[in-house]
C-alpha positions in Angstrom: 24.7 25.6 -64.1 24.7 27.2 -68.0 26.7 30.4 -68.2 23.5 33.3 -68.7 23.5 36.9 -69.8 23.9 37.9 -65.9 27.1 36.1 -65.9 28.3 37.9 -68.8 27.2 41.0 -67.1 29.1 40.4 -63.9 32.2 40.0 -66.2 31.2 43.4 -67.7 30.7 45.0 -64.6 29.5 44.7 -60.7 26.1 42.8 -59.9 24.0 44.5 -57.3 20.9 43.6 -56.1 18.0 46.4 -55.9 15.8 44.1 -53.3 15.9 42.8 -50.3 14.6 39.5 -51.2 16.9 36.8 -49.0 15.8 33.9 -51.9 16.5 35.8 -55.0 19.9 36.5 -53.5 20.5 33.4 -53.1 19.6 32.4 -56.4 22.5 34.6 -57.9 25.0 32.0 -58.8 28.1 33.8 -58.1 28.7 36.3 -55.1 26.6 40.1 -55.8 28.2 42.8 -54.5 26.2 45.4 -53.1 22.3 45.1 -51.6 20.4 48.4 -52.7 16.9 49.3 -50.7 14.7 52.5 -50.2 11.1 52.9 -49.0 9.5 51.3 -51.5 11.2 47.7 -51.3 11.1 48.0 -47.2 7.4 48.7 -47.4 6.3 46.3 -49.6 8.8 43.5 -48.1 6.9 44.5 -44.5 3.4 44.0 -46.3 4.1 40.7 -48.1 5.4 39.2 -44.5 2.7 39.6 -42.2 4.7 37.4 -39.1 8.1 40.0 -39.8 5.4 43.3 -39.1 3.9 41.7 -36.1 6.9 40.9 -34.8 8.9 44.4 -35.5 5.5 46.0 -34.1 5.4 43.8 -31.2 9.6 44.5 -30.4 9.6 48.4 -31.7 6.0 50.0 -31.6 5.8 52.6 -34.2 9.5 52.5 -35.1 8.9 49.6 -37.2 9.8 51.2 -40.2 13.7 52.2 -39.7 13.7 48.7 -37.2 13.1 46.9 -40.7 16.8 47.4 -41.4 16.8 43.8 -40.5 15.9 43.0 -43.6 18.7 44.6 -45.3 21.4 43.3 -42.7 20.5 39.5 -42.7 21.4 39.4 -46.1 25.3 40.8 -45.5 26.8 37.1 -45.7 25.8 36.6 -49.0 27.1 39.9 -50.5 31.0 40.7 -51.0 30.1 44.5 -50.4 27.5 46.8 -48.5 23.9 47.0 -48.0 22.1 50.3 -48.5 18.8 52.0 -46.8 17.5 55.4 -47.6 17.0 58.4 -45.4 13.5 59.8 -45.3 12.8 62.4 -47.9 10.8 64.1 -45.6 14.1 65.8 -44.9 15.3 66.2 -48.5 15.2 70.2 -47.6 17.2 69.9 -44.2 20.8 69.2 -43.9 20.4 68.8 -39.8 17.4 66.3 -40.1 19.0 64.3 -43.2 22.2 63.9 -40.9 20.0 63.3 -37.9 18.3 60.4 -40.0 21.2 59.3 -41.0 23.1 58.8 -37.7 19.9 57.2 -36.2 19.9 54.5 -39.3 23.8 53.5 -38.3 23.4 53.1 -34.9 20.6 50.8 -35.8 23.4 49.0 -37.8 25.9 48.9 -35.3 23.1 47.4 -32.8 22.5 45.0 -35.4 26.3 44.2 -35.4 26.9 45.7 -38.8 30.1 47.2 -39.0 30.5 50.5 -41.2 32.3 49.2 -43.9 29.4 47.1 -44.4 26.6 49.6 -44.7 26.3 53.1 -46.4 23.3 55.1 -46.5 21.7 56.9 -49.0 20.9 60.2 -49.3 17.9 61.6 -52.2 20.4 64.4 -53.3 19.1 68.0 -52.8 21.5 70.6 -51.6 20.6 69.8 -48.2 21.5 66.7 -48.9 24.6 66.8 -50.1 26.0 69.6 -47.5 24.8 66.6 -45.4 26.7 63.7 -46.8 30.0 65.8 -46.3 29.7 66.0 -42.6 28.2 62.2 -42.4 31.4 61.2 -44.8 33.6 63.1 -42.3 32.1 61.2 -39.6 32.7 57.9 -41.2 29.2 56.9 -42.1 29.9 56.5 -46.1 26.9 58.0 -48.2 25.4 57.4 -51.4 24.2 60.2 -53.3 21.1 58.8 -54.7 18.0 60.5 -56.9 21.0 61.6 -59.4 19.5 62.8 -62.5 22.6 65.7 -63.5 25.8 66.8 -63.6 25.7 69.3 -60.9 24.0 66.6 -58.6 27.2 64.2 -59.7 29.7 67.1 -58.9 28.4 67.7 -55.1 28.6 64.1 -54.5 32.6 63.8 -55.6 32.8 67.1 -53.9 30.9 65.8 -50.4 33.1 62.9 -50.6 30.1 60.0 -51.3 31.3 56.7 -51.7 28.7 55.8 -54.1 26.2 57.7 -56.2 22.9 56.2 -57.9 21.8 58.4 -61.3 17.9 56.5 -62.0 18.4 55.7 -65.7 14.5 56.4 -66.2 12.3 58.5 -64.2 10.2 57.1 -61.4 7.0 58.7 -63.2 7.7 56.1 -65.8 7.7 53.2 -62.7 3.7 54.3 -61.9 3.1 54.9 -65.8 4.5 52.3 -68.2 3.4 54.7 -71.6 6.4 56.8 -70.5 8.7 54.1 -70.8 10.9 54.0 -74.0 11.5 51.4 -76.5 14.8 51.9 -77.9 16.9 49.2 -79.9 20.3 51.0 -78.9 19.4 52.1 -75.0 23.5 53.2 -75.0 23.3 55.6 -77.7 19.5 56.3 -77.8 18.7 56.8 -74.5 18.5 60.4 -73.7 19.7 59.9 -70.3 23.1 58.5 -71.2 24.7 61.5 -71.7 24.5 62.4 -68.6 25.5 59.0 -67.2 28.5 60.0 -69.6 29.2 63.6 -68.5 29.0 62.4 -64.5 31.9 59.7 -65.3 34.0 61.7 -67.6 33.8 64.8 -64.9 35.3 62.1 -62.0 37.8 60.9 -64.2 39.5 64.1 -65.0 39.0 64.8 -61.2 40.6 61.4 -60.2 43.3 62.2 -63.0 43.6 66.0 -61.8 43.7 65.6 -58.0 44.0 61.7 -57.4 40.7 61.9 -55.1 39.2 58.6 -55.8 35.3 59.7 -57.2 32.0 58.2 -56.2 31.7 54.8 -57.5 28.8 54.7 -59.8 25.6 52.5 -59.1 23.2 53.1 -61.8 19.5 51.8 -61.1 16.2 52.2 -62.5 15.9 49.8 -65.4 13.1 48.6 -67.7 14.7 45.9 -70.2 17.6 43.8 -70.3 19.1 45.5 -73.9 19.4 48.9 -70.9 20.8 47.0 -67.8 23.2 45.5 -70.4 24.1 49.2 -72.1 25.0 50.0 -68.4 28.2 48.1 -69.2 29.6 49.9 -72.4 28.6 53.1 -70.7 31.1 52.5 -68.1 29.2 52.0 -65.4 31.1 50.0 -62.7 28.2 48.8 -60.8 24.5 48.4 -62.1 21.7 47.6 -59.5 19.1 45.4 -61.4 15.3 44.9 -59.6 13.9 40.7 -58.9 12.3 40.7 -62.6 15.2 41.4 -64.5 17.7 39.7 -62.4 15.6 36.3 -63.3 15.1 37.6 -66.8 19.0 37.5 -67.3 19.4 34.2 -65.5 17.1 32.3 -67.8 18.6 34.1 -70.6 21.6 32.0 -72.8 24.7 34.1 -73.1 25.0 32.9 -76.6 27.5 35.6 -77.9 31.2 35.5 -78.6 33.7 34.8 -75.6 34.3 38.3 -74.1 37.9 40.1 -75.2 37.9 42.7 -72.3 38.3 42.6 -68.6 36.3 44.3 -65.9 37.5 48.1 -65.6 38.8 48.6 -62.0 36.6 50.7 -59.5 39.3 53.6 -60.2 38.4 56.6 -62.9 42.1 55.8 -63.4 41.3 53.8 -66.3 38.2 55.0 -67.5 37.3 56.3 -71.2 34.2 56.6 -73.0 34.0 54.0 -75.9 34.4 55.0 -79.3 31.3 54.7 -80.6 30.1 56.7 -77.8 32.1 59.7 -77.3 29.6 61.7 -79.0 27.2 61.7 -76.1 30.3 63.8 -74.0 28.8 67.1 -75.8 25.0 66.3 -75.9 22.4 66.7 -73.6 18.7 66.1 -74.8 17.5 66.8 -71.8 18.8 70.5 -71.4 17.2 73.7 -71.4 16.6 75.1 -75.5 18.8 77.8 -74.2 21.6 75.9 -73.1 25.0 77.0 -74.2 26.9 73.6 -74.6 28.7 74.4 -71.5 29.0 71.6 -69.0 29.2 72.5 -64.9 32.4 71.8 -63.7 34.3 71.2 -60.4 35.3 74.7 -59.9 32.0 75.5 -58.9 31.3 74.9 -54.9 27.8 73.0 -55.2 27.7 71.6 -51.4 28.3 75.1 -49.6 25.9 77.2 -47.9 23.5 74.1 -47.4 24.3 73.0 -51.2 23.0 76.8 -52.1 24.4 76.4 -55.4 23.1 73.0 -56.6 19.5 73.8 -55.2 19.9 76.5 -58.0 21.1 73.7 -60.4 18.4 71.7 -59.7 15.6 74.6 -60.3 17.2 76.1 -63.4 17.0 72.0 -64.7 13.2 70.9 -65.6 14.6 67.4 -66.0 16.7 67.0 -62.1 13.6 69.2 -60.6 10.8 67.5 -61.7 12.5 63.7 -61.1 13.8 65.2 -58.0 10.0 65.9 -56.3 8.7 62.7 -58.4 11.0 61.2 -55.9 9.8 62.8 -52.6 6.6 62.3 -53.3 6.4 58.8 -54.5 8.9 57.7 -51.6 6.9 59.5 -48.8 3.7 57.6 -50.0 5.6 54.6 -49.5 6.8 55.6 -46.0 3.0 56.6 -45.4 1.7 53.1 -46.4 4.2 51.7 -44.0 3.0 53.6 -41.3 -0.7 52.8 -41.8 0.3 49.1 -41.6 2.2 49.4 -38.2 -0.5 51.7 -37.2 -3.2 48.9 -38.0 -0.8 46.4 -36.4 -0.3 48.4 -33.3 -4.3 49.2 -32.4 -4.6 45.2 -33.2 -2.0 44.2 -31.0 -3.7 46.9 -28.2 -0.6 48.2 -27.5 
């Protein structure tokens, strides 16, 4: 196969797949790293595969959605890393419920023969979720902090021992309403989320240099264009998770750029440094409140203690993080409800 822009991206950072489609993963001309999923991906896959839905309901009845974990587990031989599945946003305000759901998902992976070093549990990152993540990581159930929109959430992901973190580059609302999508010539420099991505990466690098503690590996998500995807490498993101249509677009786009002169960075933050032309983003925040004093959050505040009290306070005081986390809650619960309705309809059809 001729060299494509997806090949170039893999040479710059690690390509993950934001879907559970086995044929899509097989179409990638190299071994992708991780496979992400969420309630929308799982629900859409269930609704598109009538035979699978019937089989899951026949075997497990109303447990069909969680048993769809098989959709992710089946792709492990095609990946070098982990498969990921997300806890319910119904539990976003309860650390105990989040822990219980994550343990259930981990047990289902165990029943499917998937070892703990081949999966991780995505946890939408509220204060209670951060507290839950701390417990789960201590138990050896590795987690990914998802629905991340702020530096405070990033710091909490570090403090709770998360293996991964997934900031959303674009908001969920823009996936539902195309008029909210930005058209930018230079996303790395111009996109309003770029500074917050830099803030998180620089905070992790500083903490690593000062303590030697490994920090969450960023798997950045939620993109609309190939330009946004390619910009993630310049921002310094070690992984980018890519939806099917953009994987296909990058595969179909020949790499006609000059040969690369840089190597893919190591996953450790020991060597991280913001590229020169983006350094001004380090002190900017287009999403900040009008009364922002220019100071960024740091690791001195414990955002996980007392059931994530300080993190929830920070999210409430951040109009961007607060709104976007709520949007995620509404959207993913709606997708769960769609799966529930389809499962209940099939239960009735089978007379169970």
